[in-house]
TORPA-4810 file (N, C-alpha, C, O; in nm, 3 decimals):
<nodes>
NODE_1_0.309_2.801_-18.991_0.336_2.775_-19.112_0.488_2.800_-19.132_0.538_2.907_-19.095_M
NODE_2_0.589_2.668_-19.210_0.700_2.703_-19.192_0.774_2.770_-19.309_0.691_2.796_-19.396_L
NODE_3_0.926_2.817_-19.351_0.997_2.854_-19.436_0.961_2.778_-19.554_0.934_2.827_-19.664_A
NODE_4_0.962_2.659_-19.527_0.974_2.504_-19.640_0.853_2.512_-19.733_0.852_2.487_-19.854_K
NODE_5_0.708_2.568_-19.624_0.596_2.551_-19.651_0.525_2.651_-19.822_0.445_2.634_-19.914_D
NODE_6_0.644_2.774_-19.759_0.660_2.863_-19.847_0.720_2.952_-19.959_0.678_3.011_-20.058_V
NODE_7_0.870_2.926_-19.878_0.980_2.944_-20.015_1.004_2.881_-20.173_0.951_2.782_-20.223_M
NODE_8_1.103_2.973_-20.232_1.102_2.945_-20.390_1.201_2.805_-20.381_1.288_2.809_-20.293_T
NODE_9_1.195_2.711_-20.446_1.289_2.634_-20.491_1.408_2.663_-20.558_1.526_2.674_-20.526_T
NODE_10_1.294_2.676_-20.730_1.414_2.754_-20.826_1.440_2.897_-20.843_1.386_2.997_-20.888_A
NODE_11_1.563_2.856_-20.781_1.664_2.944_-20.782_1.787_2.985_-20.824_1.891_2.926_-20.793_I
NODE_12_1.781_3.136_-20.931_1.927_3.189_-20.980_1.980_3.184_-20.881_1.942_3.194_-20.764_L
NODE_13_2.141_3.155_-20.959_2.225_3.222_-20.883_2.370_3.252_-20.937_2.412_3.196_-21.038_T
NODE_14_2.455_3.357_-20.856_2.576_3.329_-20.942_2.699_3.329_-20.877_2.701_3.306_-20.756_V
NODE_15_2.800_3.351_-20.939_2.919_3.322_-20.897_2.989_3.426_-20.865_2.976_3.536_-20.919_T
NODE_16_3.092_3.393_-20.750_3.221_3.534_-20.680_3.257_3.663_-20.833_3.247_3.784_-20.847_P
NODE_17_3.296_3.563_-20.906_3.293_3.689_-21.065_3.269_3.706_-21.137_3.347_3.749_-21.222_E
NODE_18_3.095_3.678_-21.166_3.019_3.696_-21.223_3.004_3.870_-21.242_3.007_3.946_-21.146_T
NODE_19_2.987_3.914_-21.378_2.988_4.044_-21.361_2.898_4.134_-21.355_2.800_4.120_-21.428_D
NODE_20_2.908_4.260_-21.262_2.803_4.327_-21.199_2.673_4.345_-21.313_2.554_4.318_-21.296_V
NODE_21_2.745_4.403_-21.443_2.598_4.387_-21.555_2.551_4.293_-21.591_2.451_4.298_-21.663_G
NODE_22_2.605_4.179_-21.552_2.487_4.080_-21.601_2.400_4.055_-21.478_2.278_4.035_-21.485_E
NODE_23_2.483_4.058_-21.350_2.359_4.007_-21.204_2.277_4.146_-21.243_2.162_4.138_-21.200_I
NODE_24_2.304_4.284_-21.319_2.161_4.429_-21.287_2.051_4.350_-21.418_1.929_4.367_-21.418_A
NODE_25_2.127_4.261_-21.523_2.038_4.219_-21.643_1.953_4.133_-21.586_1.831_4.139_-21.607_R
NODE_26_2.015_4.036_-21.501_1.955_3.924_-21.445_1.820_3.970_-21.355_1.702_3.935_-21.366_T
NODE_27_1.881_4.056_-21.271_1.759_4.107_-21.161_1.575_4.155_-21.239_1.459_4.127_-21.209_L
NODE_28_1.638_4.229_-21.335_1.555_4.299_-21.442_1.468_4.185_-21.519_1.346_4.190_-21.536_L
NODE_29_1.551_4.085_-21.561_1.443_4.010_-21.671_1.403_3.919_-21.537_1.287_3.951_-21.512_D
NODE_30_1.439_3.841_-21.460_1.368_3.811_-21.376_1.295_3.855_-21.263_1.244_3.790_-21.171_A
NODE_31_1.299_3.991_-21.286_1.195_4.031_-21.145_1.234_3.985_-20.998_1.179_3.963_-20.890_H
NODE_32_1.332_3.985_-21.041_1.355_3.948_-20.874_1.458_4.098_-20.801_1.490_4.194_-20.871_I
NODE_33_1.491_4.088_-20.669_1.553_4.215_-20.609_1.664_4.153_-20.524_1.726_4.211_-20.436_S
NODE_34_1.679_4.031_-20.563_1.858_4.007_-20.484_1.858_3.854_-20.536_1.764_3.781_-20.565_A
NODE_35_2.008_3.832_-20.536_2.023_3.661_-20.614_2.172_3.674_-20.504_2.256_3.755_-20.465_I
NODE_36_2.125_3.505_-20.488_2.250_3.471_-20.405_2.398_3.432_-20.481_2.405_3.396_-20.599_P
NODE_37_2.509_3.447_-20.394_2.648_3.410_-20.433_2.684_3.303_-20.424_2.694_3.285_-20.303_V
NODE_38_2.725_3.178_-20.495_2.760_3.087_-20.459_2.877_3.048_-20.474_2.924_3.105_-20.571_I
NODE_39_3.002_2.928_-20.392_3.113_2.919_-20.443_3.102_2.822_-20.519_2.992_2.776_-20.550_A
NODE_40_3.243_2.762_-20.574_3.255_2.639_-20.647_3.189_2.501_-20.563_3.107_2.420_-20.605_E
NODE_41_3.261_2.509_-20.419_3.175_2.403_-20.335_3.012_2.379_-20.278_2.962_2.285_-20.214_D
NODE_42_2.943_2.530_-20.339_2.804_2.491_-20.336_2.759_2.597_-20.205_2.639_2.617_-20.184_G
NODE_43_2.882_2.676_-20.103_2.842_2.708_-20.007_2.766_2.877_-20.051_2.768_2.917_-20.168_S
NODE_44_2.722_2.933_-19.970_2.658_3.034_-19.966_2.749_3.155_-19.931_2.776_3.168_-19.811_L
NODE_45_2.807_3.257_-20.029_2.928_3.345_-20.000_2.855_3.455_-19.953_2.908_3.530_-19.871_V
NODE_46_2.713_3.482_-20.003_2.706_3.598_-20.043_2.545_3.637_-20.094_2.454_3.567_-20.139_G
NODE_47_2.553_3.767_-20.066_2.433_3.793_-20.204_2.417_3.910_-20.237_2.416_4.003_-20.156_I
NODE_48_2.401_3.923_-20.366_2.422_4.069_-20.446_2.227_4.132_-20.466_2.137_4.080_-20.534_V
NODE_49_2.224_4.237_-20.391_2.061_4.298_-20.400_2.062_4.433_-20.490_2.149_4.479_-20.564_S
NODE_50_1.941_4.476_-20.456_1.919_4.613_-20.586_2.006_4.721_-20.496_2.045_4.822_-20.553_E
NODE_51_2.031_4.704_-20.378_2.064_4.821_-20.267_2.206_4.825_-20.301_2.276_4.926_-20.286_G
NODE_52_2.255_4.692_-20.357_2.393_4.714_-20.365_2.505_4.701_-20.469_2.623_4.666_-20.474_D
NODE_53_2.339_4.779_-20.606_2.409_4.801_-20.714_2.352_4.965_-20.720_2.359_5.005_-20.836_L
NODE_54_2.299_5.068_-20.626_2.204_5.144_-20.617_2.387_5.302_-20.643_2.389_5.401_-20.716_I
NODE_55_2.465_5.267_-20.576_2.564_5.351_-20.599_2.679_5.299_-20.684_2.782_5.247_-20.642_H
NODE_56_2.635_5.326_-20.842_2.724_5.277_-20.926_2.807_5.383_-20.972_2.747_5.490_-20.968_R
NODE_57_2.943_5.393_-21.020_2.962_5.443_-21.102_2.907_5.487_-21.244_2.894_5.601_-21.287_A
NODE_58_2.878_5.372_-21.303_2.874_5.372_-21.424_2.752_5.427_-21.437_2.717_5.410_-21.554_E
NODE_59_2.619_5.521_-21.340_2.489_5.525_-21.326_2.533_5.656_-21.296_2.459_5.745_-21.338_A
NODE_60_2.620_5.687_-21.243_2.681_5.837_-21.196_2.598_5.866_-21.066_2.548_5.976_-21.041_D
NODE_61_2.586_5.743_-20.975_2.523_5.740_-20.880_2.590_5.746_-20.686_2.547_5.731_-20.572_T
NODE_62_2.751_5.785_-20.777_2.814_5.733_-20.656_2.773_5.858_-20.528_2.744_5.978_-20.528_R
NODE_63_2.794_5.737_-20.412_2.798_5.859_-20.321_2.894_5.975_-20.306_3.008_5.943_-20.342_R
NODE_64_2.884_6.087_-20.267_2.939_6.213_-20.239_2.961_6.248_-20.104_2.913_6.349_-20.053_R
NODE_65_3.043_6.156_-20.038_3.070_6.218_-19.851_3.129_6.352_-19.875_3.214_6.384_-19.958_P
NODE_66_3.040_6.457_-19.746_3.169_6.569_-19.739_3.269_6.545_-19.715_3.299_6.428_-19.697_S
NODE_67_3.365_6.648_-19.705_3.504_6.675_-19.693_3.561_6.586_-19.526_3.661_6.521_-19.494_W
NODE_68_3.418_6.634_-19.446_3.496_6.602_-19.312_3.450_6.438_-19.263_3.495_6.389_-19.159_W
NODE_69_3.348_6.361_-19.360_3.336_6.231_-19.382_3.488_6.185_-19.395_3.555_6.115_-19.319_L
NODE_70_3.521_6.252_-19.529_3.640_6.163_-19.600_3.747_6.175_-19.577_3.839_6.146_-19.653_R
NODE_71_3.760_6.235_-19.434_3.887_6.308_-19.365_3.850_6.190_-19.226_3.949_6.138_-19.175_L
NODE_72_3.723_6.154_-19.175_3.746_6.064_-19.052_3.774_5.937_-19.150_3.867_5.874_-19.100_L
NODE_73_3.729_5.874_-19.273_3.726_5.724_-19.327_3.896_5.730_-19.301_3.993_5.803_-19.284_A
NODE_74_3.839_5.567_-19.314_4.005_5.504_-19.255_4.060_5.461_-19.423_3.968_5.445_-19.504_T
NODE_75_4.174_5.446_-19.464_4.281_5.447_-19.578_4.134_5.265_-19.621_4.040_5.277_-19.700_P
NODE_76_4.149_5.196_-19.582_4.077_5.108_-19.608_3.913_5.115_-19.595_3.871_5.018_-19.657_E
NODE_77_3.807_5.187_-19.543_3.726_5.203_-19.562_3.690_5.268_-19.727_3.608_5.227_-19.809_E
NODE_78_3.784_5.381_-19.737_3.729_5.424_-19.878_3.805_5.376_-19.991_3.788_5.408_-20.109_S
NODE_79_3.905_5.283_-19.934_3.931_5.147_-20.073_3.814_5.058_-20.117_3.775_5.039_-20.232_S
NODE_80_3.745_4.986_-19.953_3.602_4.950_-19.984_3.521_5.038_-20.060_3.499_4.994_-20.173_E
NODE_81_3.478_5.128_-20.040_3.349_5.181_-20.106_3.396_5.230_-20.274_3.332_5.228_-20.379_R
NODE_82_3.532_5.272_-20.241_3.579_5.232_-20.425_3.547_5.165_-20.487_3.500_5.174_-20.600_Y
NODE_83_3.580_5.033_-20.383_3.558_4.887_-20.482_3.404_4.889_-20.472_3.352_4.862_-20.580_L
NODE_84_3.338_4.907_-20.397_3.169_4.848_-20.458_3.086_4.937_-20.559_2.979_4.900_-20.608_R
NODE_85_3.160_5.084_-20.590_3.135_5.179_-20.680_3.195_5.144_-20.804_3.141_5.191_-20.905_E
NODE_86_3.308_5.063_-20.818_3.410_5.035_-20.973_3.394_4.886_-20.990_3.381_4.827_-21.098_F
NODE_87_3.397_4.819_-20.841_3.411_4.724_-20.891_3.317_4.605_-20.966_3.200_4.595_-20.930_G
NODE_88_3.371_4.511_-21.075_3.315_4.452_-21.160_3.223_4.314_-21.157_3.137_4.266_-21.231_R
NODE_89_3.305_4.264_-20.997_3.246_4.135_-20.983_3.165_4.140_-20.902_3.144_4.246_-20.844_R
NODE_90_3.094_4.026_-20.874_2.989_3.999_-20.766_3.044_3.988_-20.675_2.972_4.006_-20.576_A
NODE_91_3.194_3.956_-20.642_3.211_3.928_-20.477_3.330_4.089_-20.438_3.421_4.098_-20.356_R
NODE_92_3.286_4.178_-20.521_3.356_4.342_-20.535_3.163_4.415_-20.438_3.150_4.490_-20.342_D
NODE_93_3.120_4.386_-20.473_2.979_4.471_-20.445_2.870_4.333_-20.328_2.802_4.368_-20.231_V
NODE_94_2.879_4.249_-20.354_2.806_4.179_-20.231_2.780_4.222_-20.114_2.823_4.330_-20.074_M
NODE_95_2.695_4.133_-20.032_2.689_4.143_-19.909_2.718_4.061_-19.871_2.655_3.965_-19.915_T
NODE_96_2.862_4.011_-19.733_2.906_3.875_-19.680_2.783_3.851_-19.610_2.708_3.762_-19.650_R
NODE_97_2.753_3.925_-19.501_2.696_3.915_-19.332_2.639_3.870_-19.415_2.667_3.933_-19.517_D
NODE_98_2.516_3.730_-19.453_2.376_3.739_-19.503_2.308_3.642_-19.380_2.375_3.563_-19.313_V
NODE_99_2.182_3.661_-19.365_2.123_3.645_-19.227_2.057_3.553_-19.333_2.018_3.578_-19.447_I
NODE_100_2.055_3.372_-19.221_1.941_3.317_-19.349_1.877_3.221_-19.221_1.922_3.216_-19.106_T
NODE_101_1.804_3.174_-19.254_1.712_3.062_-19.207_1.655_2.916_-19.256_1.603_2.908_-19.367_V
NODE_102_1.664_2.830_-19.192_1.640_2.658_-19.204_1.456_2.653_-19.228_1.357_2.714_-19.188_E
NODE_103_1.495_2.518_-19.338_1.330_2.527_-19.371_1.260_2.521_-19.245_1.163_2.596_-19.238_P
NODE_104_1.291_2.441_-19.130_1.150_2.486_-19.049_1.130_2.599_-18.991_1.023_2.628_-18.935_D
NODE_105_1.211_2.661_-18.996_1.184_2.825_-18.897_1.055_2.858_-18.956_0.994_2.826_-19.058_T
NODE_106_1.036_2.933_-18.858_0.860_2.962_-18.893_0.816_3.062_-18.930_0.886_3.148_-18.876_P
NODE_107_0.730_3.116_-19.000_0.668_3.254_-19.083_0.711_3.346_-18.973_0.799_3.429_-18.993_L
NODE_108_0.640_3.329_-18.835_0.638_3.420_-18.744_0.813_3.490_-18.728_0.819_3.612_-18.715_T
NODE_109_0.913_3.429_-18.731_1.021_3.457_-18.678_1.092_3.548_-18.845_1.159_3.649_-18.862_E
NODE_110_1.047_3.471_-18.917_1.124_3.535_-19.066_1.072_3.655_-19.073_1.148_3.748_-19.100_I
NODE_111_0.909_3.685_-19.046_0.869_3.854_-19.037_0.963_3.886_-18.955_1.055_3.953_-19.003_A
NODE_112_0.970_3.854_-18.826_1.011_3.964_-18.742_1.170_4.004_-18.811_1.219_4.116_-18.815_A
NODE_113_1.238_3.860_-18.866_1.401_3.932_-18.946_1.373_4.003_-19.054_1.457_4.092_-19.070_M
NODE_114_1.283_4.001_-19.142_1.260_4.088_-19.202_1.258_4.222_-19.198_1.337_4.297_-19.255_L
NODE_115_1.155_4.256_-19.120_1.145_4.378_-19.065_1.229_4.389_-18.927_1.184_4.498_-18.890_E
NODE_116_1.289_4.365_-18.860_1.424_4.445_-18.753_1.554_4.430_-18.868_1.634_4.521_-18.846_K
NODE_117_1.585_4.364_-18.954_1.758_4.380_-19.036_1.661_4.486_-19.119_1.741_4.574_-19.152_Y
NODE_118_1.543_4.522_-19.166_1.497_4.579_-19.280_1.545_4.545_-19.465_1.591_4.604_-19.563_H
NODE_119_1.505_4.439_-19.433_1.547_4.337_-19.549_1.420_4.287_-19.631_1.313_4.333_-19.592_I
NODE_120_1.414_4.164_-19.786_1.310_4.157_-19.799_1.352_4.030_-19.881_1.323_4.015_-20.000_K
NODE_121_1.413_3.954_-19.814_1.413_3.785_-19.845_1.536_3.771_-19.743_1.619_3.854_-19.707_R
NODE_122_1.512_3.592_-19.699_1.635_3.581_-19.654_1.651_3.395_-19.714_1.569_3.304_-19.700_V
NODE_123_1.792_3.392_-19.782_1.836_3.266_-19.788_1.769_3.114_-19.691_1.745_3.146_-19.574_P
NODE_124_1.746_3.002_-19.712_1.738_2.921_-19.680_1.784_2.816_-19.697_1.768_2.755_-19.802_V
NODE_125_1.882_2.750_-19.556_1.999_2.694_-19.614_1.973_2.550_-19.504_1.923_2.562_-19.392_M
NODE_126_2.014_2.429_-19.561_2.006_2.324_-19.494_2.092_2.239_-19.513_2.103_2.216_-19.634_A
NODE_127_2.197_2.148_-19.415_2.320_2.080_-19.436_2.490_2.227_-19.526_2.595_2.217_-19.590_D
NODE_128_2.431_2.299_-19.484_2.532_2.385_-19.518_2.475_2.413_-19.707_2.556_2.440_-19.796_G
NODE_129_2.386_2.405_-19.721_2.338_2.416_-19.871_2.204_2.540_-19.939_2.103_2.568_-19.873_K
NODE_130_2.223_2.579_-20.031_2.117_2.682_-20.038_1.978_2.554_-20.106_1.981_2.471_-20.196_L
NODE_131_1.864_2.600_-20.001_1.728_2.481_-20.083_1.613_2.589_-20.094_1.500_2.542_-20.108_V
NODE_132_1.625_2.727_-20.091_1.542_2.813_-20.117_1.554_2.956_-20.073_1.654_3.015_-20.031_G
NODE_133_1.405_3.009_-20.093_1.455_3.126_-20.065_1.326_3.230_-19.976_1.417_3.310_-19.998_I
NODE_134_1.255_3.277_-19.929_1.145_3.334_-19.860_1.191_3.478_-19.860_1.300_3.512_-19.813_V
NODE_135_1.099_3.567_-19.919_1.085_3.633_-19.946_0.936_3.723_-19.861_0.855_3.673_-19.783_S
NODE_136_0.947_3.921_-19.931_0.818_3.924_-19.885_0.727_3.852_-19.932_0.662_3.776_-19.860_R
NODE_137_0.705_3.864_-20.075_0.630_3.821_-20.175_0.560_3.644_-20.084_0.446_3.602_-20.070_A
NODE_138_0.648_3.607_-20.058_0.636_3.450_-20.057_0.547_3.434_-19.897_0.495_3.331_-19.855_N
NODE_139_0.550_3.564_-19.833_0.495_3.536_-19.715_0.366_3.596_-19.745_0.285_3.601_-19.652_L
NODE_140_0.338_3.638_-19.846_0.219_3.714_-19.901_0.114_3.623_-19.948_-0.008_3.622_-19.933_L
NODE_141_0.222_3.522_-20.030_0.101_3.375_-20.038_0.084_3.324_-19.950_-0.016_3.253_-19.957_R
NODE_142_0.164_3.319_-19.806_0.105_3.228_-19.746_0.007_3.312_-19.645_-0.032_3.260_-19.540_G
NODE_143_-0.032_3.451_-19.684_-0.129_3.473_-19.644_-0.264_3.466_-19.720_-0.375_3.456_-19.668_V
NODE_144_-0.234_3.474_-19.859_-0.346_3.471_-19.990_-0.381_3.326_-20.011_-0.473_3.304_-20.090_A
NODE_145_-0.314_3.209_-19.943_-0.390_3.094_-19.989_-0.397_3.056_-19.846_-0.402_2.933_-19.857_T
NODE_146_-0.403_3.087_-19.685_-0.477_3.043_-19.585_-0.576_3.079_-19.626_-0.596_3.177_-19.697_W
NODE_147_-0.709_2.945_-19.557_-0.882_2.956_-19.512_-0.862_2.898_-19.379_-0.780_2.835_-19.312_H
NODE_148_-0.952_2.939_-19.377_-1.017_2.911_-19.230_-1.112_2.774_-19.265_-1.216_2.767_-19.331_K
NODE_149_-1.025_2.657_-19.188_-1.095_2.512_-19.236_-1.245_2.564_-19.182_-1.251_2.626_-19.076_P
NODE_150_-1.382_2.531_-19.268_-1.441_2.524_-19.262_-1.545_2.454_-19.180_-1.475_2.373_-19.120_A
NODE_151_-1.676_2.433_-19.138_-1.748_2.294_-19.075_-1.688_2.240_-18.942_-1.758_2.168_-18.869_G
NODE_152_-1.537_2.278_-18.902_-1.471_2.211_-18.804_-1.590_2.218_-18.662_-1.659_2.320_-18.656_V
NODE_153_-1.604_2.145_-18.588_-1.653_2.151_-18.456_-1.575_2.127_-18.368_-1.524_2.015_-18.374_R
NODE_154_-1.542_2.202_-18.274_-1.498_2.186_-18.151_-1.554_2.184_-17.995_-1.645_2.260_-17.959_V
NODE_155_-1.515_2.125_-17.939_-1.592_2.173_-17.817_-1.596_2.258_-17.751_-1.497_2.315_-17.707_E
NODE_156_-1.783_2.305_-17.712_-1.763_2.438_-17.636_-1.685_2.471_-17.511_-1.678_2.586_-17.468_D
NODE_157_-1.644_2.400_-17.471_-1.580_2.446_-17.307_-1.411_2.440_-17.405_-1.313_2.507_-17.372_S
NODE_158_-1.414_2.379_-17.480_-1.290_2.385_-17.597_-1.277_2.535_-17.629_-1.222_2.627_-17.570_A
NODE_159_-1.344_2.527_-17.740_-1.339_2.639_-17.799_-1.388_2.837_-17.724_-1.374_2.950_-17.769_L
NODE_160_-1.434_2.789_-17.620_-1.455_2.890_-17.521_-1.283_2.953_-17.467_-1.267_3.068_-17.427_R
NODE_161_-1.179_2.859_-17.475_-1.100_2.862_-17.345_-1.022_2.911_-17.495_-0.979_3.027_-17.491_S
NODE_162_-1.006_2.857_-17.591_-0.970_2.908_-17.759_-0.972_3.120_-17.767_-0.918_3.230_-17.778_L
NODE_163_-1.058_3.054_-17.754_-1.142_3.203_-17.780_-1.111_3.349_-17.687_-1.099_3.469_-17.713_L
NODE_164_-1.104_3.260_-17.566_-1.054_3.366_-17.433_-0.911_3.412_-17.457_-0.885_3.530_-17.435_L
NODE_165_-0.811_3.325_-17.504_-0.700_3.296_-17.518_-0.666_3.441_-17.579_-0.616_3.539_-17.523_K
NODE_166_-0.732_3.413_-17.779_-0.748_3.511_-17.803_-0.757_3.627_-17.773_-0.653_3.693_-17.781_A
NODE_167_-0.873_3.688_-17.734_-0.887_3.798_-17.710_-0.798_3.862_-17.565_-0.826_3.971_-17.516_L
NODE_168_-0.745_3.817_-17.538_-0.656_3.795_-17.406_-0.545_3.867_-17.490_-0.506_3.980_-17.460_S
NODE_169_-0.489_3.788_-17.609_-0.396_3.836_-17.705_-0.398_3.957_-17.741_-0.302_4.033_-17.739_E
NODE_170_-0.541_3.991_-17.785_-0.581_4.137_-17.875_-0.550_4.197_-17.778_-0.533_4.314_-17.813_A
NODE_171_-0.525_4.181_-17.625_-0.492_4.285_-17.495_-0.618_4.384_-17.490_-0.619_4.508_-17.489_D
NODE_172_-0.701_4.311_-17.488_-0.892_4.304_-17.477_-0.903_4.328_-17.296_-0.821_4.264_-17.229_L
NODE_173_-0.994_4.410_-17.229_-1.069_4.399_-17.067_-1.071_4.296_-17.039_-1.185_4.291_-16.994_P
NODE_174_-1.021_4.173_-17.026_-1.112_3.999_-17.020_-1.221_4.068_-16.896_-1.343_4.051_-16.891_M
NODE_175_-1.141_4.144_-16.807_-1.280_4.140_-16.669_-1.372_4.229_-16.724_-1.423_4.292_-16.631_H
NODE_176_-1.406_4.256_-16.807_-1.536_4.335_-16.838_-1.592_4.289_-16.953_-1.681_4.357_-17.004_L
NODE_177_-1.538_4.137_-17.027_-1.629_4.086_-17.129_-1.639_3.918_-17.082_-1.554_3.859_-17.016_I
NODE_178_-1.717_3.883_-17.114_-1.811_3.785_-17.111_-1.834_3.709_-17.220_-1.929_3.753_-17.284_N
NODE_179_-1.773_3.593_-17.276_-1.791_3.430_-17.385_-1.879_3.371_-17.318_-1.895_3.351_-17.197_V
NODE_180_-1.965_3.329_-17.463_-2.037_3.217_-17.443_-2.051_3.130_-17.558_-2.042_3.176_-17.672_T
NODE_181_-2.078_2.979_-17.530_-2.018_2.894_-17.633_-2.163_2.797_-17.663_-2.174_2.676_-17.644_V
NODE_182_-2.221_2.850_-17.691_-2.348_2.695_-17.715_-2.371_2.638_-17.907_-2.432_2.684_-18.003_T
NODE_183_-2.291_2.525_-17.883_-2.298_2.436_-18.011_-2.235_2.508_-18.126_-2.289_2.506_-18.237_D
NODE_184_-2.080_2.594_-18.093_-2.040_2.679_-18.201_-2.026_2.771_-18.183_-1.919_2.825_-18.154_G
NODE_185_-2.190_2.850_-18.203_-2.225_2.999_-18.169_-2.165_3.081_-18.107_-2.221_3.044_-18.004_A
NODE_186_-2.098_3.166_-18.070_-2.014_3.246_-17.990_-2.111_3.388_-17.991_-2.164_3.438_-18.090_V
NODE_187_-2.119_3.436_-17.846_-2.186_3.528_-17.799_-2.063_3.642_-17.726_-2.012_3.607_-17.620_E
NODE_188_-2.027_3.757_-17.780_-1.988_3.825_-17.670_-2.054_3.965_-17.626_-2.098_4.056_-17.696_L
NODE_189_-2.044_3.951_-17.450_-2.096_4.090_-17.387_-1.968_4.133_-17.318_-1.880_4.073_-17.256_W
NODE_190_-1.992_4.265_-17.352_-1.916_4.308_-17.164_-1.922_4.528_-17.264_-1.995_4.595_-17.336_G
NODE_191_-1.781_4.536_-17.183_-1.789_4.683_-17.253_-1.619_4.677_-17.260_-1.531_4.601_-17.220_M
NODE_192_-1.625_4.776_-17.317_-1.466_4.789_-17.365_-1.400_4.899_-17.365_-1.458_4.984_-17.297_V
NODE_193_-1.276_4.947_-17.426_-1.237_5.096_-17.421_-1.244_5.183_-17.534_-1.225_5.304_-17.519_D
NODE_194_-1.274_5.123_-17.667_-1.254_5.212_-17.792_-1.347_5.080_-17.901_-1.367_4.960_-17.879_S
NODE_195_-1.388_5.170_-18.020_-1.479_5.124_-18.139_-1.298_4.969_-18.158_-1.305_4.847_-18.140_E
NODE_196_-1.199_5.035_-18.188_-1.106_4.910_-18.241_-1.093_4.788_-18.154_-1.087_4.679_-18.212_V
NODE_197_-1.087_4.793_-17.997_-1.089_4.676_-17.966_-1.205_4.618_-17.997_-1.200_4.500_-18.033_Q
NODE_198_-1.358_4.697_-17.987_-1.500_4.642_-18.026_-1.441_4.539_-18.206_-1.502_4.434_-18.228_V
NODE_199_-1.353_4.575_-18.290_-1.342_4.523_-18.417_-1.222_4.393_-18.394_-1.227_4.279_-18.442_E
NODE_200_-1.117_4.452_-18.305_-1.038_4.331_-18.262_-1.121_4.176_-18.172_-1.107_4.054_-18.183_A
NODE_201_-1.180_4.239_-18.112_-1.293_4.094_-18.042_-1.330_4.004_-18.203_-1.292_3.894_-18.243_A
NODE_202_-1.414_4.104_-18.260_-1.464_4.023_-18.411_-1.380_3.945_-18.467_-1.407_3.826_-18.466_R
NODE_203_-1.229_3.999_-18.545_-1.141_3.940_-18.562_-1.063_3.832_-18.474_-0.977_3.759_-18.524_A
NODE_204_-1.099_3.828_-18.343_-1.034_3.749_-18.324_-1.133_3.609_-18.327_-1.103_3.493_-18.355_A
NODE_205_-1.241_3.660_-18.294_-1.363_3.494_-18.302_-1.406_3.468_-18.434_-1.459_3.358_-18.454_A
NODE_206_-1.391_3.561_-18.547_-1.363_3.503_-18.686_-1.235_3.432_-18.715_-1.222_3.342_-18.798_E
NODE_207_-1.122_3.492_-18.624_-1.022_3.344_-18.723_-0.989_3.229_-18.664_-0.910_3.146_-18.710_A
NODE_208_-1.070_3.218_-18.523_-1.057_3.110_-18.449_-1.129_2.956_-18.490_-1.252_2.949_-18.484_T
NODE_209_-1.081_2.880_-18.516_-1.111_2.753_-18.561_-1.216_2.674_-18.467_-1.179_2.616_-18.365_V
NODE_210_-1.366_2.678_-18.513_-1.425_2.622_-18.469_-1.589_2.717_-18.404_-1.680_2.681_-18.329_G
NODE_211_-1.565_2.825_-18.466_-1.648_2.944_-18.459_-1.739_2.951_-18.557_-1.708_3.018_-18.656_V
NODE_212_-1.875_2.882_-18.553_-1.970_2.862_-18.700_-2.041_3.009_-18.686_-2.099_3.046_-18.788_L
NODE_213_-2.045_3.086_-18.587_-2.147_3.222_-18.590_-2.107_3.335_-18.457_-2.044_3.305_-18.355_R
NODE_214_-2.144_3.425_-18.480_-2.068_3.529_-18.365_-2.221_3.633_-18.363_-2.305_3.681_-18.439_L
NODE_215_-2.198_3.628_-18.277_-2.288_3.776_-18.215_-2.202_3.868_-18.116_-2.176_3.835_-18.000_E
NODE_216_-2.160_3.996_-18.180_-2.090_4.080_-18.118_-2.153_4.172_-18.013_-2.170_4.288_-18.050_N
NODE_217_-2.173_4.156_-17.948_-2.280_4.226_-17.831_-2.182_4.354_-17.744_-2.252_4.428_-17.675_H
NODE_218_-2.062_4.379_-17.742_-1.929_4.392_-17.701_-2.015_4.573_-17.744_-2.091_4.596_-17.838_L
NODE_219_-1.963_4.679_-17.629_-2.013_4.835_-17.651_-1.887_4.911_-17.566_-1.829_4.866_-17.467_V
NODE_220_-1.858_5.057_-17.645_-1.748_5.104_-17.617_-1.787_5.207_-17.471_-1.879_5.287_-17.455_R
NODE_221_-1.665_5.162_-17.373_-1.727_5.277_-17.232_-1.778_5.395_-17.308_-1.722_5.431_-17.412_K
NODE_222_-1.916_5.477_-17.246_-1.916_5.619_-17.315_-1.834_5.681_-17.204_-1.803_5.800_-17.208_R
</nodes>
């Protein structure tokens, strides 16, 4: 699946001049955790998330750096921290280096980005314009709406090749496993190192399109 298959297209946005109080109310009312910041020309210039509004003077949640951190900080860094804690406009608090994807970006890549950068959503851009957002919730919908095609017949030799590939991806000891396929019915024989590998083999077969029935005879080494 791709970003365009699951992305949210009804997007709330703010401008760089939007008041942070209005942004906070929008996040609360819409039950969202971040909102894109769009310039007059329609370009994405930043994003304001819950995390950007946590350390604020209004809530008395400002960071209290130790004296030695204050000593090491440059004047510019201190001014930037003050701006993020006291500034009242979106441009004062927004994250400017926004990680984005394209409509045809695979969900596997997006999931890896969310994990790598510890973020909860990525804007989807097309021709320099914001066209959607993919969040963790959108990825969950992709999981929730997927159904294994029922009744699909795959030639036994092709099905065996697909299943062998799936089992190999699960890092199973393939030299100890035998797979037979007859009219879509799969039998697994052999030995594995652990019970979790037995279950991984089952999951591989259940997820492979064309498997109509499974008999899992794998046993764990004693």
